[in-house]
C-alpha positions in Angstrom: 158.9 128.8 59.6 162.3 130.3 59.1 163.4 133.7 59.9 164.9 134.4 56.6 162.5 132.7 54.1 163.9 134.9 51.3 167.3 133.8 51.8 166.1 130.1 51.5 164.1 130.9 48.5 167.3 132.5 46.8 169.3 129.3 47.8 166.6 127.0 46.4 166.5 128.9 43.3 170.4 128.7 42.9 170.0 124.8 43.6 167.4 124.6 40.9 169.7 126.2 38.6 172.5 123.5 39.1 174.6 125.2 41.8 175.3 122.3 44.3 177.7 124.6 46.1 174.6 126.0 48.0 174.0 122.6 49.8 176.4 123.5 52.5 174.5 126.8 53.2 171.1 125.5 52.6 171.0 122.5 55.0 171.8 124.6 58.2 169.1 127.1 57.3 166.2 124.5 56.8 167.5 121.7 59.2 165.4 122.8 62.2 162.2 123.1 60.2 162.8 119.7 58.4 163.5 118.1 62.0 160.0 119.7 63.2 158.4 118.3 60.3 159.9 114.7 61.1 159.1 115.0 64.6 155.5 115.9 63.8 155.0 113.0 61.6 156.5 110.6 64.2 154.6 112.0 67.1 151.3 111.6 65.2 152.0 108.0 64.9 152.0 107.4 68.7 153.8 104.1 68.5 156.2 103.6 71.4 158.2 101.1 69.5 159.0 103.2 66.4 162.3 102.3 65.0 162.6 105.4 62.7 164.1 108.4 64.3 163.6 112.2 63.4 167.2 112.8 62.4 167.1 109.7 60.0 163.7 110.7 58.5 165.2 114.3 58.0 168.4 113.0 56.4 166.6 110.7 54.1 164.2 113.2 53.0 166.9 115.7 52.5 168.8 113.4 50.4 165.8 112.7 48.2 164.8 116.2 47.8 168.2 117.6 47.0 168.9 114.8 44.6 166.0 115.3 42.4 167.6 116.7 39.3 164.5 117.9 37.7 163.2 119.8 40.6 162.7 123.6 40.1 161.9 125.0 43.6 159.8 127.9 43.2 159.7 128.9 46.9 160.7 127.9 50.5 157.0 126.8 51.0 157.2 124.8 47.8 160.3 122.9 49.2 158.6 122.3 52.5 155.4 121.0 50.7 157.7 118.7 48.8 159.4 117.8 52.0 156.0 116.8 53.6 155.2 114.5 50.8 158.7 112.8 50.9 158.7 112.2 54.5 154.9 111.0 54.1 156.2 108.4 51.6 159.3 107.4 53.7 156.9 106.6 56.5 154.5 104.7 54.6 157.2 102.7 53.0 158.5 102.0 56.6 155.1 101.2 57.9 154.6 98.7 55.1 157.9 97.0 56.0 157.0 97.0 59.7 153.5 95.5 59.2 154.9 92.9 57.0 157.2 91.8 59.9 155.0 92.3 62.8 151.2 91.9 63.6 149.1 93.0 66.5 149.5 95.6 69.1 147.6 97.7 71.7 144.7 99.8 70.8 145.7 103.5 70.9 144.3 106.7 69.2 145.7 108.8 66.3 144.1 112.3 65.7 143.8 114.3 62.5 143.4 117.6 64.0 140.6 117.5 66.7 138.0 115.9 64.4 139.4 112.8 63.0 140.0 109.9 65.7 140.6 106.2 64.5 141.4 103.2 66.4 143.5 100.3 65.3 145.5 97.4 66.5 148.8 99.0 65.1 150.0 102.6 64.3 151.5 101.3 61.1 148.0 99.9 59.9 146.5 103.4 60.8 149.4 105.2 58.7 148.7 103.0 55.8 144.7 103.5 56.1 145.2 107.3 56.1 147.5 107.0 53.2 145.1 104.9 51.3 142.2 107.2 52.3 144.4 110.3 50.7 145.2 108.4 47.7 141.4 107.8 47.1 140.7 111.4 48.0 143.4 112.4 45.5 141.6 110.6 42.5 138.5 112.8 42.7 140.0 116.0 44.5 143.7 116.3 44.3 143.7 119.7 45.9 141.9 118.6 49.1 144.3 115.6 49.3 147.4 118.0 49.1 146.0 120.4 51.5 145.7 117.5 54.1 149.2 116.4 53.3 150.6 119.9 53.8 148.6 120.9 56.9 148.5 117.5 58.8 151.7 115.8 57.7 153.7 118.9 56.8 152.6 121.2 59.6 152.1 124.1 57.3 149.9 127.0 58.3 147.0 127.9 56.2 149.0 130.9 54.7 151.8 128.5 53.7 149.4 125.9 52.4 147.7 128.7 50.2 151.1 129.9 49.0 152.2 126.4 48.0 149.0 125.8 46.2 148.5 129.2 44.7 145.1 129.5 46.1 143.6 131.8 48.7 143.5 131.1 52.4 139.8 130.8 52.6 139.8 128.1 50.1 142.5 126.3 52.2 140.3 126.6 55.3 137.1 125.6 53.5 138.7 122.6 51.6 140.6 121.6 54.9 137.1 121.4 56.8 135.6 119.2 53.9 138.7 117.0 53.5 138.6 116.3 57.3 135.1 115.4 57.3 135.5 113.0 54.3 138.5 111.4 56.0 136.7 110.9 59.2 133.8 109.2 57.3 136.1 107.2 55.2 138.4 106.1 58.1 135.5 105.3 60.3 133.8 103.2 57.7 136.8 101.1 57.2 
């Protein structure tokens, strides 16, 4: 991710301790990564008519993240894990508004890694279906749901995901495989 993760972590600690002056220094250091996450999210939707741009998604997510008064950022990976969650929620909200306004569309594909492929009339419906499936997975296995969110939506590596969750890399790999298989079956059945 970033060349100087310790610098970012230090700035996040300062922010957690109420030092809002670090915001001007923090944004330039994390902007490229946040934009990469946003682009990753939007590219996975495969909608040609998407009205939300990566820059707008980054700015909305950043504002939500830094305005959380109760947040105690433990590390850079923790922050980017939270960013993945916030971006997912922004996109789900956007998709809900979009589906309320418009129905129909062409058949296209959306992939979760190589193994999950679903077809739908509308990319917004696919995002909502994936979000609902992740919420269901979270009810009985929150860790697997979080791994999918961090890896798929957040673009975090196995090592970064393990760091955010405080588990081993082998645990992340094992749960990632199981979660993908469960989601594939769930989305295929729906």
